[in-house]
C-alpha angles and dihedrals in degrees: 000000000000117000111249098192127354110259123229128192109282137203124287118284124234119245089250092054091048091051091048092052090049090053091050090053094045094049094055103029130204133102140222108241121187120195102203109188126186109224099195121118094248091066102044109156112249124193093281092050092049092048091051091049093048089049091055093049097042102037110024104043116095132201109276095036120132112215126203121188112205118179112191145176124141090343125046124196124210118260110296122224109297124255105225111222115212099169096262126132092239089058090057091048092050091053095046091048092062096041109102105229097174128070122238112233090200094063115086108163135058118200094199095170091054088051091050094050095047096044097044093043091047092050090050088050092053092056092041090056090050089052092051091049091045091242124144114271122224138217111251138213136188120204105203119197106185144110090226119105116255124217091018120163099237141357090253089075091067119063095205095059104119114255092237095048115121086220089074086071112070094203096049119120092246093051091050092049091051092051091048093053093047088053095043099051119073099233135174123185136201123188136205120187118221122192118216128222091261091055097258125127137227130172136242102209125181115203112192119199118199115233103277146148132196116265111219114181118185128188111250133194117280096041091291135128131218118216135174110215106055096049088047092052091049091053092046100042108032093088097044089044092051091048091048092051092048091048091047092051090047091051091049092049091046090048092051091047092048091049092049091049092051093048113092118228119234119225118194109198114205114206096177090121089058137052092274115097102189126070120239120227119208132178123216125195132196112290090008131115142205122218120231106211125011124019115278119196091211091063134078092230143340137230113219118236132163117285137044095267141081107250098188147329131246101220126188123209111176108301094346130090123204134191108218114190120209096202092231092109134002122268129183129206117195089346095307124108111240117220101157136042105289133192113237116218131191131027098268115068120191115196129180120203112182116201128226090279091054092250111150120245112189128191127180119207122200111204120210115186 
């Protein structure tokens, strides 16, 4: 990725912006992982160090990671082209082939602060370029293998800092840039001490950097302000957010529909027009039915009417109620004889069931959903 403009430390992000950047990284996956390896003789990787490094490469890398191998001592090169890790064995072999596992006896000094500045600034540049190209940013990690102190205040705290290094001067431009980047990047570090064969010790330190970019807001004409992060988040998250909202609404609608299907309807049958004085209460579930007439073992309940037959069924399908005549005896709905399956509307159902002598038998059903 070619740098579009050189990034500089920006202003603090809001908690909402930090959360948005984390979502961008989670949705797309992958990390930037730098293996920063001190080449000086005092650090030479022994068996334990090599095993730890192999363990990191073989077991902790995930498909989608971009791996940068940066050997350093007095001089530090910018990040090389990334090795894209896709989870294949050949990817592991490619990474291990470029990892320097042997120390160089000709190298005496480690400019650790120069290494910190170049690596942290380069990583910030990688995510800044992604922001400018509207590409997903990634969380980043640096695996340091060195006996030099990290996050120190000045180069004078480390004996191996070259005498001509600007990092020996706390007020130098390079020292100030390094401090600014350490303050600007949200970093967490974990350290593991490793003892060498000649009873010296160096550290394997993992510095994790949360997915972040530098917010640069500039005053614009008309009392406005142009910023980088919020427009970037809108471009990155509007589609996932829209899909999430649609899915959420669909789940809510489906949940309501499921609840309504599971809820039994209550039918209060009023026999005031007949000899019966008490109302009958029935319950009707989804895909269930109630017989009108004689008892039917296939039904949840029955509503008694004159005659030894089943006149019809009240059948529920989802949110709809049907009157299904059997043809064994006449039945009337709203004054009209029903001879075919008929949709029932409303919450008050008036049915007429004449007996064999043509005497009318009326029942009124109140439906409570």
